[in-house]
N, C-alpha and C positions, 0 to 999 in steps of 0.2 A: 504494500500500500504506500503510495507516494505521500511524503510529508509536505504539508502546506506551510508556507511562510507564516501564516497567521496562527499557527500552533505554538508560537513563541510566547513564553511567559513574560511578565513585567520585568522580573529580575534578569532573565536572559536578554531581554531587549536592552537593559542598561549596560550589560557586558558588550553587546553588539554596538551600542552607541560609541563606546570607547574604541572598539576595533575599526569602525567606519572612519574615525578621526585619524588614526595612525595604525597602520599594519604593514608587515607582520609585527606582532607583539608577543612577548613572553607573558606568562601568567602573572609574574611578579610586577611587570610594568602595568598590566591591566589593573591589578589590585591598587597600586599607587595612584593611578588616575581615578579609580572609583572612590578611593578614600578622600579625595578632595571635597566630596559632597557629603558622604556619610561613611561610617565604619563598615568595612567589608573584611571578612576573614579569608585568607588565601585558600583554605580548604573549600569554602563555599564557592569561590570564584572558579576553582578547578573543577568542582562538581558541575557548575553551570556550563563551563567550557566543554566538558565531556558530553553533556546533554545536547549542546549545540552541534557538536561533531556528529552525534548519533542522528540528529534531525537534519543533517546535511546543510546546516546554515553556516558552519565554520569548518575550515580545513586546518591542517597543521603540518609542519615539517619539523623534523628533529635536527637540531643544530648543536653538535657536541652533547652537552648534558642537559639541554633544555629544549622545550617545544615552543615553536613560534606559530601563533594563530593568525588566520586571516579570514575575513568574511567571504562567503561564497555568492553573495548577491549584494547589490547596491541598496543603500538606504531608501532611495526613491522607489525602487521596485517593491521593497517591503511595504512602504507607506501606501503605495497604490493598491496593492493586493489587500492589505488590512482595511483600507478605507472602503473598497468595494465589498469586502466581506461584511463589514459593519452595516453598510447601507442595505445589502441584501437581507441580512439577518433581522435588522430592526425596522427597516422601512420598506420592505418588499421591493427593493431595488430603486426606489424613488428618492431623489436628492432633496426635492422641495420640502418635505416634512422635516428633514434634518435642519435645513436653513431656517425654516419657520420656527422651529423650537428655539434656536439661538436668538432669533428676533424677538420672540415672546419673552424670553428671559433677559432681554437687553444685554446679551453677551456680544452682540455684533458691534464692532467699532466702525467709525466712519471709513477707515482704511480698508476694513474687511468688505464693506458694501462697495466701495470703489473697485476693489480687486474683483469682486463677483461680477460687477457690471462689465468690467473689461473682459473677463473670461467669457461672458455671455455674448458680448459684441464679437469677440474673436470666433466663437463657435458659430454664430450666425453667418459671419463672412465666409467661413469654411464650408458651410452647408447650404449656401444659396445656389 
């Protein structure tokens, strides 16, 4: 059974965030970067890296006595798939209820609305 990118946990995603910024990276380097925001234990990070390897989200090479890890897909690819999965699961594939929810909760900023308008204009120009 093929593993989907969206099967990545929140903690695994935080590890991937570090890897997307700089790779290849050793587990110890990943721990140092993660510890800039909150305390992570090396054993926990290694467990998460092993899970990500099993999920085919991360690869590794052995260099002398350490393993260097790299992501197997780009952050943009992950966010695209995760966004589509969320919209399918929660909104039957429709984007407008998602945006409406943000508008009702006053979560949309003026910049967000301008960006959405620009995307809609671009989409309309491409589909005329």
